[in-house]
N, C-alpha and C positions, 0 to 999 in steps of 0.2 A: 876887538878881542874881548870886550866886556858886554857886547850886544847879544841879542838873541839870534839863533840860527835862522837863516832866510829860507826856511822850508814852508811852503804853503800849507795852510790848515787842511786837513782831510775831512770833507763833509760826507763822504761815502754815499753819494747819490748815484744811482745807476740810471735813473730816468731823467729826462729833460726837466728843468725847473718850470713850475707852473705857479702863476700868481693866484692867490686865494681871495675870492670875494670881490675882485675888482669890478666885475660887472653886476654885482649883487647889491641891492639896497634893502636893508631891513626896514620894513614898515612897522608902524604901530608905536606904542609907547615904550620908552626905555624903563626897565624895571628899576625900582629904588635901589636894590642891592647892587645893580650894575653901576649906578651913579656913585654909590658909596665906595665900591671897589676901585672904580676909575680914579676918584679923587684921592683915595689912599695911595694908589700907585703913583699918581702924578706928584703928590706932596712928598712921598718917600724918595722918589728919584730926584726931585728938585733939591731936597735936603742933602742927599747923597752926593750930588754934583758939586755942591759947595763945600762939603766936609770931608769927602773921601777921594783918594786918587783912583784913577781908572783901574789899575791892577787890583786894588781892593774890591772894587765893584765887580770886576770879572771873577775874582776868586769867590765872592759871595754867590754869584750865579752858578758857578761850578759846584760849590758845596751843596747848594739847594738841589741841583740836578742829581748829584751823587746820592743825597739823602733820599730822594724819591725815585731812584733808578727802578725801572720796571713799571712805573706808573703808566696806565693806559692813556693813549693820546686819542681823544675823540675829535675827529676831523670836523664833523657837523657842528658840534658845540664851538669849536675853534673859529670856524667861519662866522658863526653868529656873533661871537665875542669880538672878532676883528671888525665886523660891520658896526657894532655898537661903539667900539673904540673910535672908529673914524667919525661917527656922528658926534661923540662927546669931545673929541680932541679939538675940533674946530672952535669950540667955545673957550678953550684954555690956552692953547699955544699953536703957533704956526709951524708946520712940519718942514717947510722949505729951509734949507741950510741948517737943520737941526736933526739930522738923521740919527746921531748918537742918542740924543735925548728921546727921540721918538721910539727908537728900538728898545731902549731901556724901560720906558714906561709900558710899552706893550708887553715886554717880557715879564715885568712885575705884575701887570694886570692878569695875564694868563696864569701865572703862578698862584694867584689868589683863588683860581678855579681848579687847581690841581693839574694844570697843563704846563709842561716844561719843554718848550721848543728850544732851538739853538740860536743864540745870539752870535752874529757874525760881524767881523770887521774885515774889510778888504781894502787893498790899495791898487792904484794904477800908476804907472810910471810916466806915460806920455799922453796928455799933459798930467802932471802930478795931481793926484786926488785920493781922498780916502772916503769910505762910505760904510755905514752900518745898516744891517737889516736883520730880520728875524725869519727863520725858516725851520721847517720840520721835514727832514728828508728833501724831496723835490718840491715841497710846498712852500712858496715864498709868501709870508704873511703880511708884509708891509712894503713891498716893492714890486716891480715887474721884472721879468727876465731881461728886458732891454735895458733897464736902469742899472743892473748889476753885472751884465755880461763882460764889461771891460775891467772889472775888479778881480784881483786875485785874493782869495780869503787868506788872511794871515793869522786870524784868531777865530776859533769857534768854541763857544762856551755853552 
């Protein structure tokens, strides 16, 4: 009676989901600004995970998206930043079993570049599981279609 309605989140995708940059490796040096932005995102989410409850973090993402509604989403820049994120992430934290943290850091990093994708949380009933990922329309930024296909989105921010 006091819980949230069990209605799946509407991601409004008409196309099949596609993983972004999985087969792509960005060569060359990482720019200093990319390193600074990554570290800022990582530290900010680390602090937030200790100090704020999940609903507060989700509301912050939603407020930021509303504030920048209508911002242009550049797919090519996003793919490059996701590749950079993957390269830098391996030096700071392990993604395995940390999908929530992984998705929040990526969302925070992309926001520093004026890109506001959708943070998604999904659940599966059998066997029970929860998973978080980031996507923009049918573009999955930090997962593969196979890794999320069994999850029903319950939150999209």
